Legacy VTK file of the C-alpha trace (Angstrom):
# vtk DataFile Version 3.0
C-alpha trace
ASCII
DATASET POLYDATA
POINTS 103 float
-0.078 0.075 0.000
1.470 3.299 -0.836
1.317 5.984 1.746
0.649 9.123 -0.227
0.233 11.561 2.248
3.813 10.870 3.688
5.139 11.439 -0.180
3.029 14.700 -0.246
4.783 15.564 2.833
8.131 14.936 1.437
7.197 17.340 -1.444
6.419 19.879 0.540
9.345 19.723 2.924
11.436 19.761 -0.080
9.937 22.885 -1.615
10.223 24.688 1.797
13.836 23.885 2.204
14.741 25.092 -1.736
12.851 28.295 -1.056
14.530 28.897 1.804
12.042 31.184 2.872
11.089 31.261 6.687
7.614 32.891 6.517
5.292 30.833 4.321
1.568 32.108 3.263
-1.439 30.679 4.809
-2.113 28.834 1.160
1.167 26.795 1.437
0.503 25.838 5.026
-2.849 24.536 4.629
-1.690 22.660 1.523
0.446 21.005 3.883
-2.184 20.442 6.585
-4.437 18.838 3.989
-1.273 16.570 2.687
-0.917 15.324 6.202
-4.428 15.659 7.914
-6.550 13.664 5.332
-10.123 13.582 7.291
-10.437 16.358 9.618
-13.336 14.961 12.085
-13.446 18.058 14.449
-16.112 20.275 12.968
-14.646 23.512 14.695
-11.167 22.675 13.300
-12.541 22.203 9.808
-14.388 25.059 9.575
-11.471 26.944 10.685
-9.571 25.543 8.269
-11.694 26.039 5.298
-11.530 30.064 6.436
-7.893 29.639 6.591
-7.970 28.341 3.064
-9.701 31.654 1.810
-7.942 33.647 3.666
-4.547 35.666 1.684
-2.720 36.610 4.985
-3.330 36.741 8.694
-3.119 40.802 8.884
-6.061 41.218 5.990
-9.599 41.548 7.388
-11.850 38.845 7.228
-15.382 38.881 7.486
-16.106 41.033 10.535
-12.712 40.561 12.072
-10.154 43.436 11.632
-7.719 40.375 10.803
-7.638 36.865 10.745
-5.947 36.215 14.286
-9.394 34.620 15.482
-9.699 32.112 13.052
-6.108 30.561 13.111
-6.677 30.773 17.109
-9.959 28.772 16.717
-7.847 26.501 14.105
-5.217 25.682 16.876
-7.796 25.308 19.641
-9.898 22.616 17.767
-6.981 21.148 16.152
-5.780 18.670 19.392
-6.917 15.646 17.286
-3.895 16.067 14.969
-0.580 15.038 15.846
2.838 14.304 14.666
6.103 16.033 13.678
4.434 17.723 10.930
1.355 19.160 12.976
3.847 20.479 15.888
6.087 22.349 13.291
2.573 23.515 11.708
0.784 24.722 14.918
4.219 26.401 16.096
4.534 28.077 12.738
0.517 29.611 13.132
1.397 30.602 16.795
4.367 32.651 15.481
2.267 34.066 13.215
-0.237 35.080 15.571
2.453 36.203 18.455
0.967 33.635 20.448
3.438 32.033 23.167
4.236 28.503 22.777
2.336 26.247 25.581
LINES 1 104
103 0 1 2 3 4 5 6 7 8 9 10 11 12 13 14 15 16 17 18 19 20 21 22 23 24 25 26 27 28 29 30 31 32 33 34 35 36 37 38 39 40 41 42 43 44 45 46 47 48 49 50 51 52 53 54 55 56 57 58 59 60 61 62 63 64 65 66 67 68 69 70 71 72 73 74 75 76 77 78 79 80 81 82 83 84 85 86 87 88 89 90 91 92 93 94 95 96 97 98 99 100 101 102
């Protein structure tokens, strides 16, 4: 059986290393989340993830909010079921984007 998630995750990591950019866009981060966390069962995490896919940046206004920080915080709070090294790295990157301390 082919583990496509692992293969897609390695491609994304290689792209990050090749670009050499420390700061990624939300679209790149959501692509990595989608590659690693195939079935998002938590409804709150799924809704926040769908909103993150539509956002251009964290600082841009989203809906009635002046910025997208609330959406990312909601995703972080509801994504406790997503675990592993990719999840830890991506969650830490989102925390840094929002200016949240590491738990």
